[in-house]
N, C-alpha and C positions, 0 to 999 in steps of 0.2 A: 289678387285683390277683388273682392266682390261688393258691388255697391247696389243697394236698394233705393230705387227712384220713387218718391211719392210725389204725385202731380194731379192737381185738379182739372187739367185739360191735356188730353192726348188725342191721337188718331181715333176717329177721323176727322174730328175738329181740328181747324187750321189756325195758327196764331204764332205769335213771335216766340211764346215759351216752348211750343210744340218744335219748332225750327230749331230751337237751342238744344234742346234735349236730343234730337235726333243728330245734330251736328257733333255734338260732344261724344254721344255714344259711338257713332261711326268711327272717329279717329281714336277714342280711348280703348276700343274694342282691338283695334290694331296694336296697342301696348299691351294686350292681356288682360284688360280689365272686364270683368264679366258683370253684367247687370240684371236685376230683375225688376219689375215693374208693379206698382200699386196704383191703379187708375180706375177712371170711371168706365162703367159699360155702356155702349151704344147700340141700341136695337139689337139686331140679331148677330152679334159678334161671335166669331169663333174662338174656340179655347185655344191658346197657344202656351207651349212651355215657358215658364218665367215671367208671365203675364197674370196677375191676379187683379181681376176686375170686380168692381163694386156696383151694386145697383144704382141706378141714377134716375133722375127727372130732368126735363127740360128746365132752364132758368126762366122764370116769368118774365124778364126783361130782354131776354135772348135765347129763342128756342133753339138755336144751334148749340149753344153751350150747355152742357148737362152736369147738374150739382149731384156728386155721388152722395151717398148715406155712409159715413165713415165709421159703422159699426161691425165689429168682427171679433169673434174669440179666437181666431186662428192666426193672426198677424204676429204675435210674439212667438208661437210655434214655428211658424213657417219661416221667420227671422232666423231662429236657432238652427233649424234644420237645413237652411240654406247656407249657413255659416257666414253670415253676412259681416262685412268688416267696417262698412261705413253706410250711413244713410243720408241720401241727398233729397231735400225737400224743395219744392219749386211754387209753394203758396203758404201763406201763414193760416189758411184756412182748411177747414174740411180733411181731406186727406193728408195735406201739409202738415196739421195739427196732429193728426193720428200718428204720422210717421215721426215726429218730434216727441210726443208722449211716449211712445213704444221705445225710441232709442235711449231716452233718458232711463226708463224702467229696465231695459237691459243692459245698460252702460256702454252703448255703441255711439261713437261720435256722430253728431248730425251736423251737416253742412247746409245751409239756406242760401238759395240765389235770390235776391232781392230785385225780382224781374220788372215790378210795376210800382209806380207810385198810386197805391191803393186808393189814398184818400182823394186824388183826383177823379175817381170814378163815382162819386156820391150823386153825380147826376141821375143815377140809374135808381136812386131812392125816391119814393113819392112824397116824402115829407122830412121834416127836421133835418135837412141837409146840413146844416152848420154843426150841429150837434153830431150827426154821422161822420163828419169829416175829422172833427176832435176824437172821436171814440176811435175810429180806424187808425188814425195816425198814433193814438196811444198804444193800441192793441198790437199793431204791426212791430212797434219798437220793444215791446215786451216780450214777443215772440222771438224777435232776433236774439234779445240778449240772454235767451235760455238756449240758443244753440251753440255748438262748439266754435262755429265760424259762420260768417255772412260774406257772401259773394256779390260784389258791386260791379255792375258792368262798367262804371266809369269812376274815375277819381272825383268827379263833381258830386256822384251820389254818395260815395263815402264821406265826403266831407258835409254834406246835408245830414246823413244819419249821425255822424258823430256829433255834430251840433245839437242834434234833437236828443242826444243821450245814448248813443251806442257805445256799450263798453266790451262786448265781446271782440274777439279777434276778427279781422276783416281783411280782405284781399281784393284787389282789383282786377278781374278777370272778363274781359269782353268777350260776347259771343264770337266766334271766328265764321268765316265763310270760306267756301271754294272759290278762289278768285278766278280761276281759269276759264269756267263757263261764262262770266260777265265779261272778262277780257276779250274773249275770242268768238262772241257771237256774231252773226251776221248782221252788220249795221244797215244794211238796205231793206231788210224783211219788214219792219214796222210801216214805214211810209208806202213801201210797195202794196202791202196788204191792206192797208187801210185807205189807200187812195190819197196820201197826205205829201206827195211830190210837191217840193216847192213850198212847203210850208215849215214853219219853226214848231218843233213840238215840245211841249212842257209835259213831264210825266209825274204822276202821284201813284204811289204803289202802297197799299195798306188797306185795312178793314174801312169800309166806309160807314163811319159811326162818329157820334158827337165827340168822343174824346179824341179823335184825329184832326179836330179842328176843320172839318170839311166845310161847315158854313162859311168860315173865315177864307178858306181856299176859294171857294166861288165868289165871294164878294171883292176878294183881291184881283181874282182873274178877270171880272168883270172889267176892272179899271184897265188891265193889261190889253184885254180885246177891244176895249174902245179906243186904244191908243195905237196898236198895231194891227194891221189887216189880215197879216199871213200867219197867225198864230192859233194853235190848237191845243187843248188841255186834254190829255189821255188819263183816265182814271181807271186804274186797274185793281181789283178788290171787290169783294161782295160785302153782305151784311144785311140784316132785316130792316135797315133804314134806307136801303139803295133806292127804292121808289120814291121816297121823300127827297131824296137829292136831286134825283132825276128831274121831279116837277120843280124844284127850286130853280134848277139850272134853267128851264124853260122860263119860269117867271122872271128870271134876271135877264132874259133875251140872249141866252148862251146855248140856245138848242142847236146851232151850227158850229159852234166852237168848243164843245165840250163832248167828248166821246166815252161813255161809260161802258167798259169792257167786260166787267163782272170778274168773278174768280177765274184764274188762269192756273194750269198745272204747273207746278215748281219748275219742271224742265224747259217751259216756254217763257219764263219771267226774263231770263237774261236778253231775249230778243227785243223786249220793250225797251228795257235800258240802252241796248246798244243803238237802237235807232232814234232815241230822243235826243234833244239839243239840252235840256235843262232838267233838273230834277227838283220838283217843289213838295216840301213835307212840312206843314206848319204846326204838327202837334207838339203840344206842350206837356203831355203827360208820359213821355218815353223815359225809361230809365238809361237806355242806350240808344234805340233806333237803328236796328240791324240794317234797314232800307239804306241808311245813309252810307254804310260800309259797302253795300252792293252797287250804289250809284258811283262810288269812288273807283271801285274795281273796274266799272264801265267806263270811267273817265268822265262822268257827269258833273259837272258844278252843281251844287245845291244852293237853294236857299229856304233857311228854316227860321222859326221864331225863337228868339233867344229864351231858353229853359234848360231843364236839368240834363236831358239826354242831348240835345242839340249842341250844348256848350261845348261838350266834349267830342262830338263828331264832326262838326264843321268848323274850319279854321277861318274865321271871317277875314275877308280880304286876301285870303289865300287859295283856297279851293273852293269858295263860295261865300254867301253872305248870311249874316244873322240879323234879323230886325227886332224891332218892338212889335207888341200885339196890336199893331196898327195897318189895316188893309192898304192904305195908300203908301205907307212906307214900304210895305212887303212889295207892292204891285211895281214900285218905282226900282227896287233892285232887280226884279225880275225883268223889267223893261230895258235897264243898263245891260244886263248880260246878254239879252236878245239881240241888242242893237251893235254891240261892241264885240264883234267877232275875234279881235286879237285877244281881249281880255277874257273872253270864254275859253280860247284855245289855251291860254296860260293857266286858267283855273283847272282845264281838264287835265293837263300835264300834271299839276300838283296833286290833283285828286288820285291818279293812277299810282304816283310815288306814296302817297300817305295810305293808300289800301293795304300795303305791305303790313301795317300793324294789326290787321284783323284777318290775318291768314289763318284757316283752321289749324294748321300744324303748329303755330305759335301759340295759340290761346289753348289749344288741347295740351302743349307740354306744361303751361303754368297751371292747368286744372289737375293734371296727373302729380305734379310737385306738391299741390296743396293736399290732395287725397292721401298721398304718402305720409306727409308730415302729421295730418291729423289721426291717422292710423297708430303711427309710431309714439307720438306725443299729443294726444287730444286736449290736453290742459295747459298747454303753451301759452 
């Protein structure tokens, strides 16, 4: 089986989409699946067999993310020569659209993973955001219905798309993770390294950007820090707006209570989860929220805001809490879990059990079965 991956984001850019691609490639390659990639070029990239990179330019709203120019007369020829059985697109735009159009032209089944609630990113538009939201929602649905199948990371997202008018075949396949590094990491490293012994540590992992609701996080944590004396928020992740949030934390009087770590190598991330007491992730734009699965694997209770991704990832009152979009309500749940050690321990045990639903082996098996069924019967 040979699969062509078309993605608007890939290494060296770091994102949940890239991590998802990596995880499935690693697992499915062990099952005999071959992959080729159609992806953006970044700077002085080296040519590698099976990787077809397109000239790209930095996005005006995020210089770290590159926009590929999806023009090539060789794509169809390459897919024929490579004898591709299936095309997997990870975006409805640019290279994803090129992959879909080429697949339809060559009668190759196309599967689309709906990674992102694209209409929730219209804050990057400088004007006409209401119109942009409506157009983006309409376009992504039209794109999805032209694919052979759509992969939804959660049942909540599939329900949402079906209500919007999704007609094509769909499957719920979350991105899995390697549970072992998170469950076996050194739990003493974080507090020792950051000199936080005796402190309760709340952890955020993700891009430090508006769509992750970082403003809300800081406003909520100000309430937590004003109530509890021994609590610290550790923020792991980078992004072009990191300096803005560092300044905001100072303005809120959180200079000594919030530690911005910046980007961290993937192999070190489990150490942060293992040493924390509670995971905070108030983003409302996730389709899944892979970080919730990582937190579960480390036995971390989570507090999220009730939204598409979090509703399927946090079992409210079982392994964490979900709240409305109210900073005080959110802060109260954080304070409750930090004060009630018995409840936090119970939620921690439940989180570890529930993490099994996100093992990379299990989710890769679901993906492999879908690939096979699409190749055998693409019109089912």
